[in-house]
C-alpha distance (Angstrom), angle and dihedral (degrees) to the residues before:
residue distance angle dihedral
X1 . . .
X2 3.73 . .
X3 3.79 114.1 .
X4 3.85 112.8 -131.4
X5 3.84 118.7 -120.3
X6 3.88 94.0 -135.2
X7 3.79 130.2 15.1
X8 3.82 117.1 -179.7
X9 3.78 122.7 -168.8
X10 3.80 122.0 -177.6
X11 3.81 115.3 -149.8
X12 3.83 116.7 -146.8
X13 3.87 94.1 -156.2
X14 3.76 92.9 -118.8
X15 3.87 98.3 83.3
X16 3.82 95.1 -81.5
X17 3.72 135.4 105.3
X18 3.79 143.4 166.8
X19 3.74 137.9 -160.4
X20 3.67 117.2 -100.8
X21 3.81 136.3 -175.8
X22 3.79 118.8 -90.2
X23 3.91 92.8 -113.8
X24 3.78 92.1 58.2
X25 3.82 89.7 47.3
X26 3.73 90.0 53.4
X27 3.78 89.7 50.5
X28 3.75 92.1 52.7
X29 3.88 90.4 49.0
X30 3.88 92.1 51.1
X31 3.83 94.4 46.7
X32 3.78 95.1 35.5
X33 3.93 90.6 -142.6
X34 3.73 99.4 133.0
X35 3.85 148.3 16.2
X36 3.80 119.8 -89.9
X37 3.75 134.7 -177.1
X38 3.79 114.6 -157.5
X39 3.80 123.6 -168.9
X40 3.75 120.0 -161.9
X41 3.77 135.6 -160.8
X42 3.80 99.5 -129.9
X43 3.92 90.6 -158.8
X44 3.82 94.4 61.8
X45 3.80 121.0 93.5
X46 3.86 90.0 -147.8
X47 3.81 89.4 68.6
X48 3.78 95.2 59.4
X49 3.83 90.4 42.5
X50 3.79 91.4 53.6
X51 3.65 93.9 45.4
X52 3.77 92.2 48.6
X53 3.82 92.4 50.8
X54 3.64 93.1 46.7
X55 3.94 111.2 94.9
X56 3.74 90.1 -163.6
X57 3.93 96.2 78.2
X58 3.89 130.8 59.5
X59 3.80 117.9 -119.3
X60 3.93 86.7 -114.0
X61 3.82 89.1 59.5
X62 3.90 90.7 45.8
X63 3.88 92.3 51.2
X64 3.76 91.3 47.2
X65 3.79 96.1 50.5
X66 3.82 94.5 45.3
X67 3.89 96.7 42.9
X68 3.88 112.8 109.1
X69 3.71 101.5 -140.1
X70 3.76 132.0 18.1
X71 3.84 135.8 170.1
X72 3.80 111.6 -116.5
X73 3.90 108.1 -92.3
X74 3.77 141.3 145.0
X75 3.80 124.5 -134.1
X76 3.84 124.5 -178.9
X77 3.71 120.3 -147.9
X78 3.78 130.1 -178.8
X79 3.79 89.6 -110.1
X80 3.78 100.2 40.7
X81 3.78 150.3 -44.4
X82 3.88 126.5 -62.1
X83 3.77 107.7 -154.9
X84 3.93 132.8 178.0
X85 3.88 116.4 -171.6
X86 3.77 136.4 163.9
X87 3.83 127.1 -128.7
X88 3.81 126.2 -158.1
X89 3.83 109.7 -109.5
X90 3.91 111.3 -112.5
X91 3.74 93.6 163.3
X92 3.81 119.3 124.9
X93 3.71 114.3 -91.1
X94 3.69 94.2 9.4
X95 3.85 127.8 111.4
X96 3.84 113.8 -117.4
X97 3.81 92.3 -129.7
X98 3.79 89.3 60.1
X99 3.73 86.2 89.3
X100 3.85 120.8 -162.9
X101 3.71 121.4 -122.2
X102 3.82 114.5 -123.6
X103 3.92 115.3 -163.4
X104 3.74 115.6 -172.7
X105 3.80 140.1 180.0
X106 3.78 111.7 -165.3
X107 3.82 130.1 -173.6
X108 3.74 131.4 163.9
X109 3.80 93.5 -88.0
X110 3.89 101.5 15.9
X111 3.76 132.3 67.0
X112 3.75 119.9 -177.5
X113 3.81 119.6 -175.0
X114 3.80 126.8 -177.7
X115 3.79 127.0 -169.2
X116 3.74 140.6 151.3
X117 3.88 99.5 -143.5
X118 3.86 136.7 34.6
X119 3.74 111.2 -80.3
X120 3.72 121.8 -151.7
X121 3.79 94.1 -151.2
X122 3.85 90.8 56.9
X123 3.79 91.3 49.9
X124 3.84 89.9 50.4
X125 3.75 92.4 52.9
X126 3.73 93.2 46.6
X127 3.90 88.9 51.3
X128 3.79 91.6 51.3
X129 3.83 89.0 50.3
X130 3.81 93.6 50.2
X131 3.88 86.9 48.4
X132 3.86 89.9 51.6
X133 3.73 92.0 -118.3
X134 3.87 97.2 99.8
X135 3.73 134.6 112.5
X136 3.86 115.5 -60.5
X137 3.77 98.9 -160.1
X138 3.74 140.6 27.9
X139 3.88 85.8 -104.5
X140 3.69 92.5 56.5
X141 3.90 92.4 43.8
X142 3.82 89.9 55.9
X143 3.75 93.8 48.8
X144 3.84 92.9 43.8
X145 3.81 89.6 50.4
X146 3.79 95.2 49.5
X147 3.83 87.2 46.1
X148 3.81 93.9 52.8
X149 3.79 92.6 45.6
X150 3.79 90.2 51.4
X151 3.80 92.9 46.9
X152 3.85 92.2 49.6
X153 3.75 89.8 48.7
X154 3.70 89.3 52.5
X155 3.80 91.6 56.8
X156 3.82 88.1 54.4
X157 3.89 89.5 49.6
X158 3.68 90.1 52.2
X159 3.81 90.3 51.8
X160 3.80 88.8 52.6
X161 3.76 91.9 50.1
X162 3.85 93.0 50.3
X163 3.85 91.9 49.8
X164 3.80 91.8 50.5
X165 3.82 92.2 48.6
X166 3.85 89.1 48.2
X167 3.85 90.3 52.0
X168 3.82 94.9 45.5
X169 3.84 90.8 50.7
X170 3.81 97.4 45.4
X171 3.85 107.8 45.5
X172 3.88 102.1 150.4
X173 3.87 120.8 -173.2
X174 3.86 89.1 -135.6
X175 3.78 93.8 54.0
X176 3.82 103.6 49.1
X177 3.73 96.5 122.7
X178 3.76 94.2 47.6
X179 3.87 92.2 46.9
X180 3.81 89.9 47.4
X181 3.82 90.6 53.9
X182 3.88 91.9 48.5
X183 3.75 89.4 49.1
X184 3.93 91.1 50.9
X185 3.75 87.8 52.3
X186 3.81 93.9 48.5
X187 3.77 89.8 49.0
X188 3.80 91.8 51.4
X189 3.70 91.0 46.6
X190 3.81 92.7 54.1
X191 3.84 91.1 46.1
X192 3.79 91.7 53.8
X193 3.84 92.6 47.9
X194 3.89 90.0 50.6
X195 3.72 89.1 47.5
X196 3.92 90.7 63.8
X197 3.80 101.6 25.6
X198 3.79 95.9 59.5
X199 3.85 95.3 59.6
X200 3.66 90.9 37.4
X201 3.86 87.8 59.5
X202 3.87 90.7 47.5
X203 3.80 88.0 49.1
X204 3.72 92.2 55.6
X205 3.72 92.4 43.3
X206 3.85 88.2 55.0
X207 3.85 90.3 48.4
X208 3.86 93.4 54.2
X209 3.83 93.1 42.2
X210 3.88 92.2 47.6
X211 3.94 103.1 26.1
X212 3.78 125.5 171.7
X213 3.70 114.5 -105.0
X214 3.78 93.1 -110.2
X215 3.91 93.9 56.8
X216 3.81 104.0 107.3
X217 3.77 123.3 -135.7
X218 3.83 94.7 -114.6
X219 3.82 93.1 51.5
X220 3.79 88.7 46.5
X221 3.76 88.8 54.1
X222 3.96 89.7 50.6
X223 3.67 92.7 51.3
X224 3.85 89.9 49.6
X225 3.70 88.3 53.7
X226 3.83 89.6 52.8
X227 3.75 87.4 51.9
X228 3.78 88.7 58.9
X229 3.82 87.3 52.7
X230 3.83 91.3 54.5
X231 3.86 89.0 48.1
X232 3.78 85.8 55.1
X233 3.85 92.8 46.3
X234 3.73 89.9 52.5
X235 3.81 92.5 49.3
X236 3.83 91.7 48.0
X237 3.85 88.5 48.3
X238 3.84 89.7 54.4
X239 3.85 90.3 46.5
X240 3.77 90.1 48.3
X241 3.72 93.2 53.5
X242 3.75 88.5 50.8
X243 3.75 90.7 49.4
X244 3.96 90.0 49.2
X245 3.80 88.5 51.2
X246 3.85 91.2 49.4
X247 3.78 92.0 50.1
X248 3.85 90.3 46.5
X249 3.84 88.7 54.0
X250 3.74 88.1 49.4
X251 3.68 90.1 53.5
X252 3.83 91.4 45.9
X253 3.68 90.1 52.4
X254 3.70 93.2 46.6
X255 3.75 90.2 48.6
X256 3.73 90.7 49.8
X257 3.85 91.2 51.6
X258 3.76 90.7 50.5
X259 3.91 90.3 49.6
X260 3.82 91.8 47.3
X261 3.82 88.0 51.0
X262 3.74 93.8 51.4
X263 3.92 90.1 46.8
X264 3.70 92.4 47.6
X265 3.89 90.3 51.0
X266 3.81 88.9 48.1
X267 3.82 91.5 49.3
X268 3.79 91.3 51.5
X269 3.78 92.3 48.3
X270 3.88 90.5 48.1
X271 3.86 90.3 48.3
X272 3.84 89.1 53.8
X273 3.86 100.5 43.2
X274 3.82 98.3 36.3
X275 3.75 94.7 75.1
X276 3.84 89.3 41.0
X277 3.76 88.4 54.4
X278 3.77 89.4 50.4
X279 3.84 92.9 50.8
X280 3.86 94.6 44.8
X281 3.86 88.3 48.1
X282 3.68 92.4 47.6
X283 3.83 96.5 49.7
X284 3.77 90.6 41.0
X285 3.92 95.3 65.3
X286 3.71 114.4 115.9
X287 3.83 101.8 -128.6
X288 3.75 132.2 105.6
X289 3.79 126.6 -89.1
X290 3.86 97.7 46.8
X291 3.83 108.8 154.1
X292 3.76 116.9 -109.4
X293 3.83 91.6 8.5
X294 3.89 88.6 129.5
X295 3.80 96.6 38.3
X296 3.73 123.6 97.4
X297 3.80 91.9 -145.0
X298 3.69 92.5 47.9
X299 3.87 99.0 106.5
X300 3.78 92.1 42.1
X301 3.80 91.6 48.5
X302 3.85 90.7 47.8
X303 3.93 91.0 51.1
X304 3.87 90.8 50.5
X305 3.87 86.0 50.6
X306 3.78 92.4 53.7
X307 3.90 92.0 45.3
X308 3.70 89.8 50.0
X309 3.88 92.3 47.6
X310 3.87 90.5 51.7
X311 3.89 91.4 49.1
X312 3.77 89.6 51.1
X313 3.88 90.0 51.0
X314 3.71 92.4 50.9
X315 3.77 92.5 49.0
X316 3.84 90.0 51.0
X317 3.96 91.0 47.5
X318 3.87 87.7 48.5
X319 3.68 93.2 52.1
X320 3.83 92.1 46.6
X321 3.81 86.9 50.0
X322 3.75 92.0 -120.7
X323 3.81 91.0 130.2
């Protein structure tokens, strides 16, 4: 699906909203007579040009919104809030751990968001606005977005938990290599999530410790609850890494047991056939005096001797409980 360059949504302040043309959005921004949410496609050059030609925003804001990658962070300015977050990637043919960068500039009446891929949380907020049940203020928008991001992350964490439980319960000796590869993928998945969720938690902590003046107490409390969710996510990721390590150790032990079993079988076979090789080599030398060399029953007698020798070996192994 093609990502639109500009998407403008006007909020009515009562939980509703509607899409408007970019020209109308620019007029609202100039006259400051309404609340607007602008979404940008960070990959388009037109976005940076529009931001640069707009006297409304500082150069730091322009650079932030047009920059491709950014670590989650929160910076408070006198005019507004500069915020970078990460969203779990739910787009088709994308891996969830390839998290999407969200860059935001939020004022009391203006919300600018920049991204390079479609984001489910943005779609959910717009649907709630169209249904008249969306955020009424920038404060509510911010807490709603953080909540949607946390909820979507929780879905991914649940998938990780289910995958681990499935692997723990179905360790098959014949599928050790495939299971090991799946565990490696899960561990890499958990590490990449942790890489972004840790600074995301710190960014949100900084947001609630140094909030903009328009952030309401209720929304601040909701964001704090989401921070607790991120704390739990990080604890779960740490526990998942330990579970992966334990399953890998179990696989290693199972693999070692299989290898020891094979080596034991080879040792028993070598113990049986080594004397036989000695006898056949001894009786096969081309010198005079070999027993049964002139007898017509010599070969048959020698074969009976070898069979009897093997039977005696097997009885000895059985008595010694080696078989």
